[in-house]
N, C-alpha and C positions, 0 to 999 in steps of 0.2 A: 406441576412443576418435578423437571426430573434431571436432579445435577447430579455432575461427575468429576469428578480431579484425574484428569488425564494427564499422562507425561508425554513431553513434546520431543523427547528426541534431541533436546540441545541441555547437554550437561546432566543438572541437578534440575533446571526448571518446569517447571507443573503448570499446569493451568486447568481454572476450574471452566466449566461447559456448561451451560443451562440449553435443552432442547428445545426448550419454547423462546429460544433466541436463532444467531446465525450461529454454529458451529464453524472454524474454521477448516480450510480443504490445503490440499496440494500447490494453490493459488499464491497463500500467502507465504506460504514457505519459498517458494521460487522467486518471489517479487523482494523478500527479507535478504535472501541468498543471493542475488543478483548486485542489488544495493550494496549491501556489505562490503561486496570482493570489489566492486570500483570506486568505494569510500575508499579501503586501501587500499587502494593501486597510490590515492593522492598523499599518503604520510604525515598528514595531520598531527599533529601533539591533541589538539581538540576541534571536535566538529559536534556543531550542533542540527541533529535531526527531527522533522517535523514526518507524522505517520496521517494524514487523513483516514477516516472511515475506520480507525481505528477497533470499533468492535470491542471483542473483550479483552484485548489487548495483546495479542500472539504476535503483530509483526515488531512493536516495541521491546517485546520477550527475549526475542529471537536476535537483534541489533544487538540490545545488554548483552547476552552471550557471544557474539561474532566481533563487539566493538568494543571493549572494555574501556576504549574512554569518549567516548559517545557520550554527550549530552541529548536524550531524546522526548519530544516532548509526542502524543496521542490524542489526537480529535475524533472525539464521539459526541453526533447529536443527540441518539435516542438514549434518555435518562437509565435508564434500565443495564444498558449496554454500558454506558460511561461508571455507573456502580460496580459491577461486574468487572473489569477494566483494572477500577482502583484496585477490589478485592486479589485480583491478580498481582500486582504489583505487590502489592501488602503481603500477599501470601509469599513471593520470591526475595522479600524484603529489598526491594528493587527503586526503595521512595526516596535515596536520593539519587537517583540515575535517571527515573523514569516520572512525567509527569502529564496526567491524564486534562483535558479540558471539556467540559461539557457545551459546544457552543454550535452553532450551523455552520459550514464552510461561506456561506455567504454574507455573513460577516464580513468578512473580511474582503468583498467586492464593491464596497460601498464607496462612495467619492470620498478622496481623501479628508473633507473638508468637515463630513460627515461628525469623525470624535477620531481623536489620536490613536494610533495601532501601534502597539509597542511592540509588535511581532513582524512590525513593518519589513523587508530586507536584513532579516537574521536567521537566518538557516542557511545552511552550506548546503544540505541537502531534504526533499517534500516527497515520502514516499505513498502510493496510494492505491486500494483493493475497493474502488468506488463500484455502486450499482452498475448491473453490466446491462439493465435494460431499459429502453427509454420508458414514460408514462404514456400507460395506455397501451403497451404492446407484452404480449409474453403470457403468461401462463399466471392467474395470484392466486398464491397462496393463502392459507385460511389464516396464518397469522400476519397482525401489522410491524412486527417485530422483524420479520421475515421477507416482507413484501416492498418494507423500508428498505431494507439491506440488498435487496435486489433488483430493484425497479427505482428507477428516477424523480422519486415522489416528491422529496424534500429540495435536491438541489439536484442539475443536469452536469456533464458532464463538461460544457463549459463556463461553469461558478467552479467547479475543480479545479480547472488549470485556469482560469482566474484569480483567484486565489494562490495557485503555487506564485507565478508569478510577480504579486503581492509579498507575499512573503518570504521569495527568496533572495539569498545575497546575489551579486552580479555574477553570472558564469555560476553560478547554481546546478546543479541539478535535482531532473527530476523524474522518478522511475513512476510506472503506472503498468498495476496487470489489468487486463481488458477480454476484449474479445479481436481476434483479427480483423472482426467486418465493421471494427467501428475506427479501421486504420484513417478510412478520410478523414474520421470526425475529427481524431487527436493533430493529425497534420494541420489543417486549416484552422480549428482552434488554439492549437500551437504558434502559429503565424501572428496568429490575431492578437497575441497576447506576448508579442518577442518570445518565445520556447520554442529553437531548433529540434527537431527532429535527428538528434547525433546516431542514436543505436536501436536494430532494432532486433527481438528474433521470436521468428517461432515456436511453437508447446503442442506437440500431439501427446496422446494416452500411448500410440506403440509407431514402431518404425514404419509400417505401411500405411498410416491414417491421417483424415485432414488435420489442418491442426485445428484446436479447440480453446487455445490461448495465445496473448500476445505480448513480449513484457516490449513496451515504449522507452528509452530512454531521451528525453530532452533535457538543452541546456537553456537558461536565462541568456539570452542576445549571443548564444552560439551562433557558429557560423554553418550555412545550413549544406550539411555534408550527411548524407546518410552510407553506414553500416553496419548492412544485412547479415548478420550472422548465420552459423548452420543451424538447420533445426532440431529443435531436443524435443528428445522421446522419453515417455517417463516408464516406460516399459519393454523387458522382453517380448518376443512371442511369446516365450511359454509363463509368464504372469508376473516373472518376478522384478524387483526395481532394477534397473538400469544402471551407469556405474555413476553413469553426469548425474542422478534422483540421489541414488546415496551421497552424492559427495557433495549437495545439497546442506546436509546433515554435520558434514563436519565444522 
């Protein structure tokens, strides 16, 4: 097991990462920054945010830096990742602002009569960086932890979006970062659970490359009006971070 403490680039926030688990990448940074910008526009004094597939806790940590008044909950299914997220919350002295739960999102998709769900209709915003690959597709990893993080083994995109619809308040916001190829799945599944796609932003490594990431912004019971934002690229031709990429860390 190889563990290290990394500087996140967001104030004084540090994060313990374990190479046997799934270490965070730019997709988590993009997701948190995009969601935080939209949340700030609403200028609410109190804002409840839930992060699905929270892993080592990176998205809640970034959100805590960008949104000083937000109450944040992270949900992680893997016990070892959950324990690491708890460690990172304690490392940054954020126990009073961030709560981490160890559970499967599918628990929220059960019929309402199964049991009372105290989190139902309780969040203003949900963020998620779910597994990108459908079960049975793509290259398998040697690590079970990484396989679960990358493949829809324990829950599907349908489960994640269904769970979001249950937990979100009326007109609440859902932010997903995923592969552009899953656009059709996001639209169809969102419609199934009354979540309308409102914004789409494609992201590529460089300006001349095809996008390999997409941010989807859906609203619970929102009107079906889609705004396609300008494509974002992360690096200049010389390999330096683009101005937009650097702005993510502000």
